[in-house]
Legacy VTK file of the C-alpha trace (Angstrom):
# vtk DataFile Version 3.0
C-alpha trace
ASCII
DATASET POLYDATA
POINTS 401 float
40.937 -23.646 23.275
40.101 -26.971 21.697
43.098 -28.941 20.604
41.389 -30.260 17.472
41.673 -28.033 14.439
39.783 -28.039 11.207
41.860 -29.621 8.482
41.196 -29.542 4.785
42.376 -31.583 1.838
45.634 -30.372 0.302
44.848 -27.060 -1.507
46.724 -28.178 -4.626
44.103 -30.868 -5.163
41.401 -28.221 -4.931
42.998 -25.995 -7.523
43.375 -28.824 -10.002
39.586 -28.869 -10.253
38.963 -25.153 -10.002
38.473 -23.968 -6.422
35.487 -21.604 -6.473
35.184 -18.178 -4.907
32.785 -18.010 -1.937
30.217 -15.976 -3.867
30.141 -18.614 -6.613
29.211 -21.445 -4.270
25.451 -21.678 -4.494
23.117 -24.619 -4.019
22.781 -25.090 -7.783
26.524 -24.772 -8.344
27.255 -27.590 -5.895
24.427 -29.794 -7.087
25.729 -29.648 -10.644
29.109 -30.987 -9.487
27.625 -34.168 -8.016
27.136 -37.148 -10.381
23.437 -37.700 -11.055
23.503 -41.326 -9.879
24.421 -40.168 -6.346
20.809 -39.048 -5.980
19.476 -42.502 -6.910
17.851 -44.366 -4.016
17.856 -48.137 -4.263
15.174 -50.031 -2.338
17.203 -53.247 -2.655
20.427 -51.706 -1.373
18.689 -49.878 1.478
16.889 -53.026 2.608
20.131 -54.988 2.296
21.793 -52.700 4.843
18.730 -52.877 7.103
18.597 -56.682 6.929
22.317 -56.853 7.645
21.839 -54.774 10.790
18.848 -56.862 11.881
20.966 -60.022 11.472
23.725 -58.430 13.572
21.235 -57.464 16.283
19.561 -60.889 16.281
22.886 -62.725 16.468
23.940 -60.589 19.419
20.669 -61.277 21.260
21.072 -65.012 20.601
24.614 -64.890 21.973
23.522 -62.804 24.979
20.921 -65.394 25.935
23.798 -67.883 26.300
25.818 -65.660 28.638
24.379 -67.279 31.764
26.107 -70.500 30.695
29.551 -68.938 31.165
31.512 -70.429 34.071
32.202 -67.385 36.235
30.690 -64.068 37.284
33.657 -62.205 35.805
33.123 -63.811 32.414
29.402 -63.040 32.510
29.926 -59.397 33.483
32.508 -58.885 30.740
30.236 -60.573 28.202
27.277 -58.336 29.112
29.454 -55.230 28.857
30.676 -56.310 25.422
27.119 -57.119 24.345
25.790 -53.711 25.428
28.502 -51.851 23.549
28.228 -53.916 20.356
24.436 -53.907 20.314
24.571 -50.149 20.849
26.760 -49.807 17.745
24.334 -51.923 15.721
21.439 -49.868 17.099
23.079 -46.659 15.897
23.248 -48.139 12.402
19.553 -48.999 12.541
18.778 -45.516 13.861
20.640 -44.045 10.895
18.582 -46.101 8.448
15.471 -44.713 10.127
17.053 -41.292 9.729
17.452 -42.015 6.011
13.734 -42.825 5.878
12.898 -39.495 7.504
14.803 -37.658 4.786
13.380 -39.702 1.918
16.822 -41.191 1.234
15.806 -44.806 1.912
13.738 -45.040 -1.274
11.816 -42.918 -3.748
8.537 -44.046 -2.154
7.349 -41.775 0.711
4.904 -44.270 2.226
7.536 -47.013 2.278
10.025 -44.613 3.844
7.621 -43.638 6.611
6.509 -47.207 7.290
10.065 -48.495 7.622
11.224 -45.403 9.512
8.304 -45.598 11.963
8.973 -49.295 12.622
12.739 -48.896 13.116
12.591 -45.782 15.259
9.721 -47.113 17.352
11.788 -50.248 18.036
14.528 -47.927 19.333
11.978 -45.866 21.335
12.486 -42.871 19.061
9.383 -40.794 18.154
9.634 -41.069 14.368
7.224 -38.501 12.924
7.787 -35.866 15.600
11.556 -36.217 15.202
11.188 -36.122 11.400
9.267 -32.837 11.572
11.627 -31.013 13.929
14.709 -32.506 12.259
13.551 -31.086 8.916
13.523 -27.632 10.551
17.039 -28.240 11.793
18.198 -28.926 8.234
16.282 -25.960 6.894
17.780 -23.501 9.396
21.081 -25.009 10.443
23.340 -22.504 12.251
20.591 -19.854 12.292
20.991 -18.487 15.817
17.224 -18.143 16.288
15.582 -20.791 14.110
17.827 -23.862 14.346
16.393 -26.609 16.541
19.443 -28.353 18.039
22.588 -27.260 19.862
21.907 -23.544 19.446
24.478 -21.821 21.677
23.847 -19.009 24.110
24.625 -15.515 22.812
26.914 -13.546 25.095
24.934 -10.308 25.084
21.615 -12.025 25.730
23.053 -13.945 28.659
24.520 -10.796 30.202
21.255 -8.888 29.937
19.349 -11.424 32.019
19.074 -10.875 35.743
21.482 -13.320 37.391
19.846 -15.868 39.676
21.446 -17.551 42.652
21.707 -20.775 40.629
23.398 -18.922 37.764
25.879 -17.274 40.137
26.703 -20.647 41.661
27.162 -22.152 38.213
29.568 -19.352 37.215
31.667 -20.136 40.266
32.172 -23.800 39.422
31.618 -24.177 35.678
35.328 -24.064 34.826
36.230 -26.823 37.281
37.013 -30.342 36.007
34.412 -31.843 38.346
31.598 -29.659 37.020
32.549 -30.362 33.401
32.725 -34.103 34.076
29.270 -34.158 35.695
27.800 -31.934 32.979
29.300 -34.100 30.239
28.025 -37.293 31.842
24.517 -35.867 32.195
24.656 -34.564 28.633
25.448 -38.029 27.299
23.126 -40.108 29.459
20.026 -37.905 29.477
20.554 -35.320 26.714
18.428 -37.115 24.125
15.539 -37.731 26.506
15.551 -34.141 27.788
15.565 -32.836 24.216
12.579 -34.995 23.294
10.652 -33.981 26.395
11.422 -30.265 26.565
12.951 -29.258 23.191
16.080 -27.987 24.943
18.898 -26.380 22.918
16.477 -25.090 20.255
16.519 -21.493 19.000
14.130 -18.874 20.340
12.184 -18.739 17.059
12.347 -22.407 16.113
8.679 -23.207 16.725
6.340 -23.323 13.698
4.216 -20.551 15.183
4.237 -18.457 18.330
2.752 -20.569 21.135
-0.080 -19.247 23.210
0.062 -19.288 26.999
-1.533 -22.741 27.244
1.109 -24.262 24.962
4.304 -22.916 26.450
4.857 -25.966 28.621
3.953 -28.421 25.865
7.214 -28.496 23.938
7.395 -32.277 24.015
7.956 -34.411 20.938
5.251 -36.703 22.325
2.444 -34.109 22.532
0.208 -34.148 19.414
-1.329 -30.790 20.365
1.895 -29.247 21.653
3.615 -26.158 20.332
6.195 -28.050 18.257
3.616 -29.081 15.665
0.798 -27.657 13.620
-2.740 -28.948 14.102
-2.540 -30.843 10.796
0.476 -32.783 12.098
-1.271 -34.000 15.263
-2.392 -37.360 13.766
1.222 -38.170 12.829
2.352 -37.517 16.389
-0.436 -39.785 17.664
0.778 -42.562 15.325
4.285 -41.961 16.652
3.092 -42.360 20.240
1.223 -45.538 19.300
4.454 -47.099 18.024
6.223 -46.249 21.268
3.365 -47.686 23.329
3.488 -50.950 21.368
7.234 -51.327 21.939
7.004 -50.206 25.558
4.198 -52.667 26.212
6.163 -55.457 24.565
9.181 -54.724 26.744
6.977 -54.791 29.847
5.564 -58.161 28.808
9.065 -59.536 28.228
10.075 -58.292 31.671
7.236 -60.292 33.235
8.392 -63.412 31.376
12.187 -63.285 31.703
12.718 -60.762 34.475
13.322 -57.021 34.498
17.095 -57.380 34.859
17.366 -59.442 31.686
15.355 -56.840 29.733
17.554 -54.071 31.136
20.674 -55.915 29.988
19.266 -56.905 26.606
17.542 -53.626 25.686
17.995 -50.719 28.104
21.802 -50.754 28.248
22.158 -50.776 24.424
19.428 -48.088 24.301
21.596 -45.732 26.322
24.650 -46.594 24.204
22.669 -45.716 21.052
21.677 -42.336 22.381
25.120 -41.642 23.796
26.531 -41.996 20.284
23.617 -40.109 18.769
24.182 -37.089 21.007
27.977 -37.142 20.595
27.820 -37.451 16.811
25.190 -34.737 16.416
27.019 -32.395 18.764
30.352 -32.730 16.972
28.767 -32.373 13.550
27.367 -29.003 14.549
29.848 -27.610 17.065
33.461 -26.676 16.433
35.618 -23.806 17.785
36.258 -22.504 14.259
32.737 -22.754 12.850
30.455 -19.744 13.487
26.707 -19.233 13.730
24.733 -16.521 11.915
22.023 -14.057 12.731
18.956 -13.554 10.535
20.654 -10.976 8.313
23.808 -12.986 7.565
22.373 -16.498 7.402
21.737 -18.371 4.169
20.887 -22.024 3.642
24.243 -22.787 1.980
26.218 -20.989 4.712
24.367 -22.982 7.339
24.822 -26.323 5.587
28.540 -25.674 5.067
28.904 -24.932 8.780
28.700 -28.638 9.565
31.852 -30.664 10.206
32.945 -34.009 8.754
34.888 -36.194 11.168
36.511 -39.623 11.198
35.718 -42.577 13.453
37.497 -45.497 11.849
35.957 -48.918 11.248
33.012 -48.483 13.632
32.033 -45.213 11.980
32.327 -46.525 8.459
30.792 -49.970 8.969
28.314 -49.820 11.850
27.426 -46.100 11.679
27.051 -46.094 7.884
29.604 -43.259 7.512
27.251 -40.658 8.953
30.173 -39.219 10.944
32.497 -39.078 7.942
30.255 -37.376 5.368
27.787 -35.062 7.069
28.432 -31.824 5.189
27.042 -33.152 1.920
24.118 -34.650 3.848
23.147 -31.200 5.113
23.267 -29.831 1.602
21.442 -32.733 -0.071
19.732 -34.902 2.555
18.096 -37.181 -0.020
21.470 -38.530 -1.119
21.640 -42.011 0.470
24.533 -42.678 2.814
26.110 -45.203 0.433
26.656 -42.392 -2.122
27.782 -39.767 0.407
31.519 -40.361 -0.011
31.397 -39.990 -3.773
29.184 -36.904 -3.518
31.550 -35.363 -0.951
34.588 -35.994 -3.132
32.781 -34.315 -6.015
32.176 -31.003 -4.226
35.170 -30.704 -1.890
37.562 -29.589 -4.666
35.417 -26.494 -5.198
34.853 -25.568 -1.547
38.397 -24.847 -0.374
38.365 -23.501 3.185
34.578 -23.615 3.265
34.755 -27.393 3.669
35.339 -28.403 7.281
37.040 -31.669 8.144
38.369 -32.477 11.611
40.530 -35.584 11.713
41.328 -35.356 15.417
40.517 -38.201 17.789
36.721 -38.267 18.021
36.253 -38.623 21.780
39.073 -36.201 22.634
37.585 -33.655 20.240
34.238 -34.178 21.926
35.598 -33.451 25.420
37.666 -30.475 24.222
34.743 -28.958 22.334
32.267 -29.508 25.168
34.497 -27.786 27.696
35.330 -24.762 25.518
32.381 -23.973 23.238
29.989 -22.389 25.712
28.822 -19.080 24.256
29.054 -17.108 21.010
29.853 -13.406 20.833
27.346 -10.872 19.515
29.836 -8.050 18.929
30.190 -8.511 15.160
28.251 -6.127 12.939
28.428 -8.586 10.020
26.012 -11.009 11.676
28.610 -13.754 12.121
28.720 -15.041 15.694
32.018 -16.684 16.648
32.691 -18.774 19.710
34.109 -16.848 22.645
36.610 -18.579 24.864
37.096 -17.870 28.570
40.886 -17.890 28.676
41.388 -14.711 26.664
37.913 -13.607 25.565
38.928 -13.830 21.942
37.206 -15.458 19.006
38.903 -18.408 17.372
38.801 -18.168 13.610
40.136 -20.596 11.077
LINES 1 402
401 0 1 2 3 4 5 6 7 8 9 10 11 12 13 14 15 16 17 18 19 20 21 22 23 24 25 26 27 28 29 30 31 32 33 34 35 36 37 38 39 40 41 42 43 44 45 46 47 48 49 50 51 52 53 54 55 56 57 58 59 60 61 62 63 64 65 66 67 68 69 70 71 72 73 74 75 76 77 78 79 80 81 82 83 84 85 86 87 88 89 90 91 92 93 94 95 96 97 98 99 100 101 102 103 104 105 106 107 108 109 110 111 112 113 114 115 116 117 118 119 120 121 122 123 124 125 126 127 128 129 130 131 132 133 134 135 136 137 138 139 140 141 142 143 144 145 146 147 148 149 150 151 152 153 154 155 156 157 158 159 160 161 162 163 164 165 166 167 168 169 170 171 172 173 174 175 176 177 178 179 180 181 182 183 184 185 186 187 188 189 190 191 192 193 194 195 196 197 198 199 200 201 202 203 204 205 206 207 208 209 210 211 212 213 214 215 216 217 218 219 220 221 222 223 224 225 226 227 228 229 230 231 232 233 234 235 236 237 238 239 240 241 242 243 244 245 246 247 248 249 250 251 252 253 254 255 256 257 258 259 260 261 262 263 264 265 266 267 268 269 270 271 272 273 274 275 276 277 278 279 280 281 282 283 284 285 286 287 288 289 290 291 292 293 294 295 296 297 298 299 300 301 302 303 304 305 306 307 308 309 310 311 312 313 314 315 316 317 318 319 320 321 322 323 324 325 326 327 328 329 330 331 332 333 334 335 336 337 338 339 340 341 342 343 344 345 346 347 348 349 350 351 352 353 354 355 356 357 358 359 360 361 362 363 364 365 366 367 368 369 370 371 372 373 374 375 376 377 378 379 380 381 382 383 384 385 386 387 388 389 390 391 392 393 394 395 396 397 398 399 400
């Protein structure tokens, strides 16, 4: 059982503002509690954050190009390690601004949002329009056991009904061992983002826009304009996405011919993997917690799904470099067009009415990640109310808050 527990603000504070009953908490109810200016999107403020991050990234590259002047190998190795980590943190911030563009939270101008988002995400080798399309489905159907698009868990009954293969039997023998969990966690963090983009792994069984025909079943890539993830009308956007990636990929290849492949790996590839390590960890912990259930088609509603996300804390790095995306994700799932710089105020406005329906985990981020990854494997399908709780191997019980 995960050691981190969901914590909420002191109930007395809730009651001072009128804690609502669960049936009263609707989309309109919560929207009315948020100050109107929280929905305002400032082009100047959004660009200010973007320019700040670009300055950070440029300064780090400038400093990295001086690393070879350091006197010893030890100093150079330590400097490159520090550069990769710091540039990865800055890259996450830039990724989040691209994420804001995808939601229309960067500005009130759709074409500006898509232009900036395409440029930023392409620079980070992220397929902007294809991610934007599937990410919108994730927001629309969060915690729907069939239609959500990311980190949809296995359902116990479905897994048991499948004929066990030799590989599955072998996995069952070793999956509780520390070695297996360590290897699985490492693979999850290094390659999880790339595998998701290529094969749409972890998506629900009914998450595609339409049922794919036999020729499409293998084309679940975010890079395939005619694949099964997108409608025919969306194909040109996916082609534009691929063009952006080709431009950046070609530029990196050219730089490698000029300054050497190793230098490009150190300057770009290492921070790239740091960015997507944090991206996977943050997304996973926002949407996975031992006390937060999933829902079947009969029990699911948009508000239930949005409130099944988890706010967490990550200190200075989370608040400054990651633009508080870790700290205030619940309100983002409810109202994704609220820009990140208004998310704290918007969260504080609705939390007093949510009571136990607001989920905040203040445990150590990385420890919570390891604990959750090693315990949240499968949800139970035994409930007639359509609520699917996590099932834990040690006692077979469901953990409820």
